[in-house]
N, C-alpha and C positions, 0 to 999 in steps of 0.2 A: 504494500500500500504506500502511495506517495504522500509524504507529509504535506507537500505543497497543495495537492488536491484536498487533503483532509482539512487543511487550514481554511481553504475557500468554503468548504462545506460547513465548517463550524461557524465561520463569520456570517454566512447566509442564515444559518439557524438562529444565531443570536439576534440579528437584525430583524428577521421575521417575527421573532418572539417579542421584540421590543415595540414594534409598530403595527403588527397584524393581529387579528383576532386569533385566539388559541385554536380555532377550528382548522387553522392552516396545517397543523400537525396531521390531521386526518386527510387533508387535501394533498399533502406531500406524499403520504403513503399511497393514496389513490393514484396520484400522478406517476409514481414509480411503477405501480402495477400496470398502468396503461402503457407507459413507455416501454416496459419490458417486452411487450408484444411486438414492438417495432425495432428494438435494438438487437443487433447481432448477439448470439448467445455468448460469444467470447467477452462481451462487455457487460453483460447483465450482472455478473457478480460484483464488479467494481461499482456499477451504478447503485446496486443495493447497499453496498457498504457505505458509500458517500451519502446516500439518502438517509440511511440509518444514523450516520454521524450528525447530519443536519438536524434530524428530529431529536436526537439525544442532546445536542447542544441547546435546542429550544427548551427541552424539559429541564435541563440544568439551569437555564436562565430563569425559568419560572420558579424553580426551587430556591434559587439564590434571591429572587425578589421577595419571596415569602420570609426568608431569614432576615431580610433588611427592613421589614415592616417595623414601624415605630410604636412602642407602647407609650411613649411620652408625648406623642403628638397631640392628643386631646388636652393635656395639661398646657402645652405650648399655645394651642389655639385660644385658651382662656388667659394667657399671659400670667400664669400662676408663678408665685415666688416660692421655691421649695429648696430644701437641702439636697444636694447630690453627692454621691460618693463613688469614686472610681480611680482612674489613673490617667496621667497625661499620655496621649497616644501619638504625639508628633513633636517636632521642634517648636519651641516658643519663639514667636516673632514679635518683637516690641517695636512700635512706631510711635514715638513721642510718649504721650501719657496713656497709651493703650497697648495691652499685650493680647495676642490671640493664639489659640492652639486648638487642636482636636483633643477631646477627652473621651475615654471609654467609661461610661457610667454603668454601674451594676446595681446601685440602690438609690432610692430617693425617699424623702419623707417631708411631711408638712412640719411647720414649727410646733414643737411640743409633742409630736406623734412619734411612733416607732418606725424603724426603717422598713421599707417595702422592697422586696427583691424583684428585679426585672427578670423575665424569662431568659433573655439573652442580653449580654452587654450591648449597650447602644452608644454609638458614637455621636457626640454633639460638638458644635463649635462654641467655645467659651471665650468671651471677651472680658478682660480684666481691666478695670479702670484704676489708674495709678494717681496718687496725689502727692508723692514726694520722691526725691531723687533716690533715697534709700530703697524705696519700693521698686523703682526701676532697676536698681542694681541687683535686688533680690530675685526678681523674676527671670533675669538673664542667667541665673544659676539653675533654674528649673530644667529638668531633663525628662526625656521620654521614659516612662516606667515609674516616675515618682507618684506616690499616693496622694490623692486629692480629695478634700472635703470642702464644699463651698455652698453658701446661700446664694442662689442665682435666680434671676427672673427669666423665665423661659419665654420663647417666642418662635414664630414661624419665619423662615427666611423669605425675603422679599423677591418677587419675580421682576422681570423687566418692566419698566414703566414707560418705555419709549420703544418704537419699532426697531428690532434687530439690536437692541442694547444688550449689554452683558446681563444674563439671567442668573442671578445669584442662587435662586431656589433650584433651578435646573442643574447648575454646576454642582451644588451640594448633593442633589439627588444621586448624581453619578459618582459621588464620593461616599455614598451610603449614609448620608446625613439628612435628617428631616427636621431637626430642632436646633435652634441657636439659643444661647444663654448669655446673660450679662451679670457680672458680679463686681464687687470692689475688692481691692487687695486685702483690706481689713476683714472681709467676710470669707476669705479663702485660706485654707490651711494645706500646706504642701509638705510632705515628708519624703526625703530622698530615699530611693530604693534602687538597688543594683539592677541594671539591665544592659544587654548587649548594645542596643541602640543608644542608650544614654552614654555609655563609654565612648562610642564612636563620635557622638556629638561633642564630648569633652575634647577629644583629639582634634576634631574639626575646628573647634573654637581656638585651641592652641595653635593650630596651623594658621588660622585667620589672624591671630595676634602676631605671629611670626611675620606674616606678610605685611601687616601694618608697621611693624618695626623696620622692615627692609625698605619699603616704598614710602617716602615722606609725603608725596603728593596724594591727597585724599582721593581724587578721581582715579588715579592709577592704582592705588591700593584696593579700592572697591572693585575695579575692573579685574584685577588679578585674583581677588578672592572668588569672583564668579567664574573666571576662566579655569582656575586650578582646583577649586573646592566646591563649585556649584552653589555658592552663596550669592544668588542673584539679587537679594534685597539690599546689598551694599553697593550696587552700581548706582551712580548718580542718575536722577531722573532725566537730566539733559542728555547724557550719554545713552541711556536706555531708549529714549525717544528717537535719537538719531539713528541708532542701530535698527530699530523697528522700521523707521521710515525708509531706510535704504536696503532693507532686506538682509541685514547681517545678524539678526538676533540668534540665529542658530550657532554662531561662533561661540557664544557664551554657554551653550548647553553641553553637558558632558556627553561625549559621543564616542564612536568607534575609534576616532583618531586619538583621543585621550587614552583609551584602553590599549591601543597598539603601541603608543609611545611609552606608557608606563611599563607594560610587560616587556617590550623590547629592551628598554634600559636595564630592567631588572635581570632579564635573562643574559644580557651581555655581561653584567657584573658577575653573575653566577658562573658563566662560562670562563671568565678570567680567573675566578677562584678555584676552578677545577671541579666544580660540582657535577655529578653524573647527570645524564639526560633525564632519567626517571625521577630522581630527587629534585632536579631543577623544575620539571613539569609540576610536581606536587607543590613545590614552594611557590611557583608562579601562579597556579590556580588559587592557592590560599591567599596570595597577595591580591589577586583579582577580586575575590570575595570581599576582602577587607577594604579594598579601594572603592568598590561600589557602595558599601555601607558608609565609608568615610565621606563621600561626596553627596550623601543624602538619598541614595537608592531611588532616584527619579526613573521614570519609564525609559528614557534614553540610556541612562547608566545601566539599568538592569538588562535591557536588551543588548547593549554592547558587551556587558559582562558575560551573558549567556553565550552569545555568538563567539566571543573571544575565547571563552573556555573550551567550547567544542572545537574551535579551530586549533587550539594548542594540542588538544588530545589527538586530533587527526594528524597533525603535523608530526608528533612524536611516533604515532602508530604507523606512519607512512601511508595513510589512506587518503584517497582523493576526496576533496571537499566540494560538495555541491552547494553553492551559496543559497539557492532557493530553498533547499531542504533544511539547511541550518536556520535560515530566516523563519521558515514555517514552524520548525520545532520550538524556537524561542517564543514565537507568538502563541502557540498552543499552550505552552507552560504558563505564560503570564495570564492568559485568559482563563485557564483552569483555576488559577489562584484567585482571580478577580475579573469576571466577565465585564464588569462596568468599565474596565480600562479601555474598552473599545471606543468609548465616548470621551476619553480624555484627549485634549488637544496635543499634549506632548507625546502621548502614545501614538496617535495617528501620524503626526509628522515624523517621528523617529522611524517607525516601521515603513511608512510610505516612501520616504526619501531613501532609506537603505535598500528597499526593494527596487526603486528606480535605478540606483547605482548598479545593483546586481544585474538587472535586465538590460539596461541601455548602454552602459559604458563599453562593454565588449563590442557592440555593434557600431557605436560611434567611432571607435578606433579605426574602423575600416574606411572611414570617409577621409578624404584628403591625405592619402597615404604618403605623399611626398613631404609632408610637414613632419618635423621631428616628433618622435613618439611622446616625449615629455610634454610638448605643447598640446598634442592631440589628447593626451590623458587629462591634462588640466582643463581643457575646454570641454571634454566629454563629461567629466565629473561635475563641472559647474552647470553645464546645459542640462544634464539629467536631473540634478537636484532641483534646479529652478522649474523645470518642466513638470515634475511630479508635485512639488510643494505649492504650485500656483493655485489650484482649486481650493486647497485647505486654507491658504492665506486669505483669499478673497471671501471665503465662506465665513471664517471665524473673525477676521480682522478688517475685511473690506479694503485691503491695502496691498499693493504690489507695485513697486517702482519699476518703470521700464529700464532704469539704470541699474537695477539690482544685478542683472546678468554681468555687466561690466565691472561694477564695484566688487562683486564676489570674485570675479576672475582675477582682479588685481590685488585686492586686499586680503582675501581669505588665505591664500598661500603664505603670505608674510605673517599673518596672525597665527596661523596653525603650525607652520613649519619653523618659525623663528621665535616669535613671542612665547608661544606655549612651552616649547622645550627649554627656553631660557628661564622661564618662570620656575619650572621644576628643578632645573640645575641650581638656581639661586637658593631655593629652599633647602636642597640637599647640602650644598656647600655651607649654608648658614648653620646647619646642625654641627658642623665641624668648628667653624669660627665665623662670626658675622662679616669679618673683613674679607673673607674669601668670596662672598656674594656680591661685592661691590661692582665688579665688572659686568656680570650678567644683569644686575639691577640697573646699572647705568644704560646698558645697551637696550634693555626692555623699555625703559622710560623714554629714551630718545626715539626708538622705533614707534612707540605708541603716539608720541607727539607728532612725528612726521606723518603718520597715517591719519590721525584724528583731525588735524588742522584742516586739510582739504575736504575731509568728509563733513565736518561741521559747516564749512562754507557751502558745500553742495546741498546740505540739508536745508539751508536758508532759502534756496531757490524753489519757486513753485513749478514743479515738473508735471507736465500733462500726463494723463492716463496713470496717475498714481492711486487714485481712489476708485474702487470698483463697486457697482451696485450688488446687493445681496443676490447671489446666483439662484436661478430657478432649479428645481429638482431635475427637470429633464435635461438641462444643460450639464449638470454634474454627471448624469448618466451617460450622455453623449461623450463627454470628455474622458470618462473612465473607459468607455468602449474604445475610443480612439487610442488611448495609451495601451490598452490590452491587446489591440490588434497589431500594433507596430512590430513587436518581436515575432508574432505569428507570420505576418506577411514577409518579414525579412527572411525567416527560415525557409519560406516557400519560394524564395528567389526574387521577390519583388523589391529589389534594391537597385534598379537601374536609375539613370539620371531622371527619366520622366516619372518614375515611381516616387523618387525623393521629392521632386517638384510638386507632385500631386499631394503628398503628405504635408508638405509645407503650406500648400494652398488650403488644405482642410484645417490645419492648425490656425492659420490666420483667420479663416472663417469662424472658427470657434472663439477666437479672441474678439472678433467683431460682435458675435452673438452675446458674449459675456457682457459687453457694454450695454446691451438691451436698447439699441438705437430707436426702436419703434414703440417702446412701452410708453403708454400714456400720451401719445402724440396728439390726441384730440380731447384732452381733458385738462382741467385746472385742479391741481392737488394742493390742498392747504392743510398743513400739519401744525396743530397747536401743541407744541412740545410740553411735556411735564418737566419744568425746571424748578419745581418747588414754588416758593413764594416769589414769583417773578413772571416775566413774559418772554416768550420766544416763539415766533411764528415763521414757518417756512412756506412760501408760496411758489409752486412750480407751474409755469405756464407751458404746458406741453413738454417738448424737449428743447425749447428755445430759450426761455428766460427763467431765472431764479431770483426771488426776492427773499431777503432775510430781514424780518421785522423784529428788532431787538434780539438779545442773546442771553437773557437772564443775567444773573450775577450772584456772587457769593460774598457775604459779609465776613471779613477776616479780622480776627483779633490777634495781636501779637502774643506769642507764648510768654507766660510769666517768667519762665526760666529756660535756659538753653536746652536742657534735657527733654523738655516738653515739645520741642519743634517736631512737626511731622516731616517725614522724608519727602512726600509728594502730596501736599494737602489737596483735598477735593476742591475742584473749581468747576462750576457748572458749564462754562464755555468749553473748557478742555475735556471734561468728562461726560457731558451730555450732548451739547449742540454739535461739537466736532464729530463724535462717533456717528450721530444720525446723518449728518451731511455726507460723511464717508460712505455709509451704508446705502445712501441713495445715489452714489457715484457722482456727486456734485463736486465740480472743481472750479467753476466760475460762479460768483454771485454777482448778478448784473446790477442789483441795487440793494445796498444795505441801508436800512432805515433805523435811525436812532430816534425814537419818538420823543424822548426827553432825557434829562441827565441823571435820573435815579439809577443807583447802582444795580438794583434788581432787574433793570431793563438793559443796561448797556455794559455792565461789568464783564460779561462773557465775551464781548467783542475782542478784547485784548488778545485772547488766546487764538483767535481766528485770523487776525490780520496777516500773519506770515504764512498761513496755510492755504490761502485761496487767492485767486485772481479776482479783483473787484472792479466793476464798471464805474460805479459812483456811489457816493454816500449821501443820503437825504437826511437833513436835520431840521429842527424847528426854527432856526434862525435866531435863537436867543444867544446871549453871551454865555459860553460854556463854563460850568464849574470845573473844579480841579480834575476829576476823573474823566469827564467828557473831553476836556481840553487835551488831556494826555492821549486819549484814544484817537482823537482827531489828528494829533501830531503824528501818530504812527501811520495813519492813512496817508497823510501828506508826504511822509518820507518815502512811501512806495508809489507816489505819483497818482494817487486816487483823488479825483475831483470831489469836493464837498459842496453840495448845493442845497437850496431850500425851495419851497414852492409858495404859490399864492392861491387863496380861495378861488375855486372855479377852474383852476388849471386842469387840463385833461390831456391824457396821452393814451395811446393804444398799443397793445402788444399782439395784435393780430385780429382777424375777423371775429367780431362779437365779443372781444375782450377789451375792456376799457377801464382805466383808472381815473379817479378824480380826487384832487387835493381839496379838502374841505376846511382844514384848520391846521395851524394858526395863520393869521395874516398880520397886518400891522396892528398890534394890540399891546395893551399894558398888562395883560395876564402873564403870570409867571408860574414856574413850578409845574405841577401836574396839569393845570388848566392850559398850559402852553403845549401840551402833547400834540404830536402830529396825528391828525385824523384823516384816514383815507377811505375811499369807497371803491370797491371793485365790482364791476358788472361783467359777468361771464355767462354766455349762453342764456341771457335774459334772467339770470339769478343775481341777486345783489348781496354783497357782504360788506358790513361796516366795521372798520378797525378803529378803535377809539383810544388806544394807549391807556393813560391813567387820568384822562380828563374828568373833572369833577363838576359840581353844580354850576359854577360860573361859566366854565367853558361850554357846558352843554346848553346853557341858555343862549350863548352866541350862535351855536350850531342851529338850534331851533329857530332863532330869529332869522338866520340866513336862509332857512328853508331846507327841510329834510323830507324825503319821500320814504314810503314803507320799504323795509328790507326783508330779505329772506333769512339772513343770519347776522346776528349782532355779537361782536366780541365785546363782552361786558367790560366796562371801564374799571380800572383800579381794583382788579381782583374781586369785584363784587362788594366793594365798600359801600356803606349807606350814604356816603357823600357823593355817590355817582348814581347813574341809572335812574334819574328822576322821572316822575310821572309824566312830565312834559316831553322828555326825550322818547320814552316808551310809547306815548300816545302818537307821536309823530312818525315813529319807525315801525310800530306794531310788528316786532320780529317774530317770525315763525319758529326760529331756533336761536338759542344763545349759548355762547361758550364762555366759561369762567375759568381763568387760570389762577389757581390758588394752591398753596402748599398744604400737605396733609397735616391736620391738627395745628395749623399756624396760630401764632399767639395773638393775631389781630381778630380772630373770629370770622375771617372771610370764608365764604360769602355771607353777608349780613342777612338775617332772617327777613328783614323788611324788603330787601332787594328781591329775594326769592319769591316773596309774596306778590310784589308788584309784577314780576315776570309771569307768575302764575295767573294773575288777573287777565293777562292777554293770551292765555293758552299757549305760552311759549314752551317748547321742548328745551330742557336745560341739560347741557353737557358740562362736566366739571373735571378738571385735571386731578383734583385731589381725590376724586372717586373713580374716575375712568382711566387715569394715566393719560398718555398722549391721545389726542383726538384728531382723526383724519377726516377731512371733508373733501370729497371728489365731486367736482362740477363738470358735467359733460352735456352734450346736446340732449341726452336722455333724462337729465334732471340731477338731483342731489343724491349722494349716497354717503353714509357715515360709517366710520369704523372707530372703535375704541380699543385701547390696548388692554384694558381690564374691564371685567363686568362690574357693574355697580352693586356692591354688597352692602 
């Protein structure tokens, strides 16, 4: 039996079990019986085996799902505060005044009650709030396996509140977690307990401290800790962002290159010491296991360790190694331990890219045979890795730079073949004496400086075709079929010049289809993003124009003490608006509209200025306050014109699509009442955008004349100072959208506003209840979509 075919059967069984009705198991058995009548007898046995494996994998998945069911979920749904007892199940990550980790809970109890035993230990995510530097130092000593007792408030993880945003609840589901909890350091008691993982975490921390002592530059030290030890949380946000934008993030993941380098260096040393081949193999495999545990046992590290271990055994035994079979064996072992790993991004990328290298590099070497083999190998590895990782990157991150191919071709060899070994050499020499590491440390620092300087400059450029719309399922299927057919066609002789040209044409066709050039060409899509207590609206006019009306904003307070500083604080423009625009494949914003200067409307713009091409910026014409003036200056530095409008000004974005500037004009109104108010008419439907306008500004609008509208964007988040009776009487909206934060401290939307809207029979959509709200206007009428059901 082929492990390769078995792995395909197992993955199909797991996927069918996750997304199809359980009746598929009977359907699979029936399909096999039916197919047996048409399949030659020589193949019936194999077909039966692989069908049985697929069904068995499906049954295993259902069983695993049952074991992952949560007994604590009902308590979390009620947000109960209970005592929990268990042990720390992961490394503890501290970010400022908060520490997070996974905990395996075996018992719980109410205050004053006796402990209740869970049927099976349940993994939860525990968030520990810190209030003093001493507490921060203490949690950094907590290790996997330590016993834990804490008084914690339970809750359910939050799902995505905007289209294609990171879904925390779904992410945790595939980690086998259904409950999150929060406690304070004073309410948690941790007692150290010996564990293998805890010991390796101590050694990893010691290695990190060694790297910090060798590399004086903070950015370089953080980079090397990630590169050598898998400690990605120590990479600076700027460097992490730059690597992600240019497609270099894989360099920082522990991969087969790390395993090959470490084992080769170790075996070379053993060989020089005269150790026999058998004992050398035993020692190297033991080192490999320890190394995987030392760097955190991520999916890529475990996969590399398994494949590397098998490769060593085959090398010593003198047996020929089939890369596909080794790959399949590693995949089956890891899925047997945890089938949920199939949905982990790191697992997907590690196995997919490795398979791509195994399948495509040998064929790529036969192209341009007059070119030196090392150049062909380098190009083949880069091309194969990029070709295979492309669908995963645009599906999960909606980002793939067209320069990624070139950047990887030039930078990855230097980072992997020079910086990586120099880093390990520096650590080994420092164990003898720190002075011996001076040369490799200096070389590493200089190399990284030379490489990162032009990369940072490149990252500041707006590169077309970097952001990709969320791919459709049929496109993913077509792309997978295309990749799967390439080696089959090659083996059958289809590798003439015309065949290669045809494959290239098909590939370019798939790239064009991935851009979704015809999607929504005859519609206006308006997305009212959930940015908490703020406003951000994206208006897409077919495939031609994009308007961004405000970008939310995050109120930041400086940390009271340096230890409380967050590594990468949440900012709504960077963490909400930007990911949405990327997921829509938007790269040019034709008009950015800053309705007025409040931070909760324009603060997020700052993170977007360098990431997109802008046509122009519309403002209310008032003298800007500090934050608005700063953002305007950023736009001016990039040559973006900043303009305003006058009441009655009209412009068109195509047949049956018209904008009208209603407010402000020359006025003494200030603040919220000077908000930009625009009216959009599309396919005979009218939408009124009101910013934060209040009672005085609304009176001016009514005085200037308003007509009934189909949709009203309720002003000022539903505050009682807006949406007056006069405005509603003039507009008589059929539907209204209110942008407000969940449980906001202002009590928005006001009960009085909801009552006034109800008087006119207006259908109300609220971001605090529905998440993002999408309105699509087409010749057929209006259609609404909400990210969440109103509960």
